[in-house]
N, C-alpha and C positions, 0 to 999 in steps of 0.2 A: 940071389934069387933070380932065376931066368924069365925075364919079360918078353910077351908075345906081341906080334902084330894084332892089332883088334880087327883087321880083315883076313888076314891069310892064316893066321895062327901060328907064322913062322916065328923064330928066335929074332929078338929084337936087339938092335946094339945102337950105341950113341950117334952113329952116322946116317939113321933112318930119315934124317930130314934132306939129305942129298937124294936119295932113293925116288925114283918117279913111280909114284902109287897109281894103281888103276882107277879110273874115273868112272861114274855111272851116268849115263846119259840122261838129261831133264826128261826126254819123250818117254824112258823106261820107266820113270816115276809118276809121271801124268798128274802132277800137282797142280791145281787150280788156285790153291789159296795159299799165300806164304805163313809158315808154322815158325813157332817159336819155343826154344827148349831153354832150360836152366839148368847147368852143371853144377851139381853140389858135391864138394868133397871136404878133405880135412886140410885146414892151411895154418892153423895155430901149433907152435911146439914143434915143427919137423925140421929136422936136421938139413942143410942145405943139400947135401947129396940126394935125400930124398925129395926134397922139393923139386930137384931137377929131373928125377925120374918121373915125377907126378905130372910136372907141367909137360914133359914130352908125350906122354899118353893123352893128356887134354887137348894137345895141338891134334893128335891123330883122330880123337872123337870128333873133335870141330870138323875135321876134313870130311869124316864120313857123315855127318849131319849136313853140312854145305851140300855134298852131293846129292843129299835126299831134299833139298829144298828147305832145309829147317836151319834158321837163325840162331846159334847157339850162344848163350850168354855165360860166361866165364867170371865169377867173382873176383878172381886172383888179378883180373886187369882193373878193377875199380876199387875193390874193397880189401886187398890183402893187407893182413895185420902186419907184415913187414914192410912192405912198400909204401902204404896208405897209414902211417900211423895218425895222421892228423883226424881221421874220423872217430868221432865218439862211436860207443856201444849203440844208442838210441840212433844215431845215424845209419850205422851199417844194418840193424834191425829194420829201418824204414825201407832201406834201399833193396834189401833181399826180399822182404815181403812184398812190395810191388812188383820186382822183378819176377818172383815166382808167380804172383797172381795174373800177370801179363803173359804168361807161358802157356803153352798147348801140352807141354811134357816136362817132368823132372826126371833128370838121370843122375842117380847116386852113385858115386865111385866108393866101393866099401873096401879099398885096400888095407886101411887102418882098423884097430879093433875099436876105437871110438873114430867114427868115420865122419864127425864135423858136421851133420845134416839134420839134427834133431828138430829144430823150427822150420826147416824148409819141408820136411814131411810134414810136419803139423799144417803148415800153410796148404799144402797140397790136399792133403786129406779134407780140410774143411772147404776146398773149392772144389772138390771131385775131381781132382787132376791127375791123370794117368801117370805112374811111376814105374822106371826101370832101373831096378838095382843092379849095377855093372859088377859082375864078379867075372872071374878069369874065363869060364866057358862061355858066358855069354858075349864077354867081349870079341870073342874069334867071330860071334855070329851077329854083330850089332847090326851091320849093313842089312842081313835079313831079318832082323827083328824089326827094324824100322819098316822096310817096305811091308810085312805083315800087319804091323799096328797101324801103318798109316792111315788106313780108313776110318779108324776108331777116332784118331787125332782130329780128321776133317769133320767128322760127324759131331764131335763135341764142340768146336768152333762154332759149325753152325747153329747148334742149338743152344749155345750159351751166347749167340749173339745179341739175344734180347735182353741180356744184363748190361749191355754197354751204355745204357742209359742211367740216369740218376735219379731212380725212380723213388726209391727209398729215401734219397738225400733230399729232393724236393718235397716229399711228405712231411719229413721230419722239420724242414725249415719253415713250411705252411703251417704246420702246427705249434711250433714254437712261437711265432710271431703272432697267431690267433690268440696264445695264451698269454701274450707281452712278456715273452721269455727274453732275455739275452743269451748269448752262446755260453757266456760265464755262469749264468745262472741255472741253465739246463745242465752243463757240464757238473756243477756240484751238485743238483739233484741226483745224477745217477752214479757220480763217482768215477767222472773221467776227467779229461783235461779239456780246457777250451779248443785247443789244437784239434784234438780227437772230434769234437764236435763240427769244426770246420771241415776236416776230411769226411766224414759221414755226409754232410750236406752238398760238398763240391764234387766228390770223386764218383765215378759210373759205379754202379753195384758191385760189379764183378773185383773192382777193387777195394772199396770200403767193407764188403762182406762180413756186415756185422754178426756177432754172435746171437743165439737166440736170447740166452739171457739179458742181453742188453738191450734187445727188441722188447723183452717183456718189460724191463725197467721204463723204457721209454712210452709203453702202451699204459703203465700205471701214470706215469707223470702227468699224461695227455688225455686219460681216462677215456682209451679208444681200444679197440680190438687190434688183433695183430694184423689182421686183412687190412684194415685202414691204414696200416704202415706200410706195407708191402705191394699192396696194388697200385696200378696207375690210375685206374676210374672205379673206385669201390662203389661209388654210388650207383653208378651206371652198372656194375654187376649185379648189385641187389636189384635195383629196378628190372633188370632183364629178367632175374631168376623169379620175382613177384608178378612179373606179366605172364610169363611161363606156366606160373602156378594157378594164376586166376583164370587165364584163357582155357585151361583143361579142366578146372573142376567147376567153373559157374555154370550156372544154367544159359543155354543160347539166348541170345537176343533175338526176338521174333522179327521179321521184316515181312513187308506185304509183298504177296506172292511167292514166297520162299519158306521154308520149314524152319531153317535155321540159317543163321549168317555163317559164312564161311570163316574157319579157325584164323585165317590171316587178317581179315577185317578186324575180327573179334580183338586179336593181340594188338593191333594197330591202335583200336579206340583205348583199350587199357593202358597203353603205353602213353598215349596224349594224357589220360586222366593222372597217371601215376606222375609223369614229368611234370605236369603242372602243379601237383601237390608237394614235390620235392623241391621246386624254384621258391614256394611260397614258404617252406620250412627253413631255406637257407637265407631268406631275406632278414 
């Protein structure tokens, strides 16, 4: 089977490493934020000759990404089933999941009938991560595709920056301690391991990324609503909504020399009243 260069579409031979490939100037890319990508492919059960072809293609993909300011993670360098046999399946799963969720893009090589990226695709789908499936035609135009899609990657990075904090984890820990539960007790109550509870409480939201079913189980155990689990200031949000509702529906408060109190002053009064009430309830 003839292999082609990802950038030019020219026939690829095994001496391509010695050829000087064209570079893309950083100023042409105009990146302001460093991006990360994960390269998924089949690794298990491949003959050595096929592995060699695969790794040559991955090296070229890595060069294309580097020229576009994208740091490419290749599992073959850290969790190859041939070279890293000391890693257990749970360890490989944990490494792969974290690396995918830390990325801004998932690249999937589709050379093999079973291309070995099922779990990576599921991780990406749950995290709303952009995915590029690398087929022969697209490989020839990978550089152009990255240039075209780069604004999408940057926008997602900026929008998802709010999930770098451990908001959900902090709420789970607070509620667990308020209910006098250990990590082990909470793990048994919702059917996970103690290590998974630690991961939920300690990791930022974009890495823990708990499933909706898990959040529902937690809300039942703690007897709270889902917003109380996922919002950083649930009490403040509710208070502001009540302030807005009351200030727009209650009758104006008369003042000397004025027909009605200004809306802003009215909201501030209700804010003070509600916050005092909430403070009393939390004591």
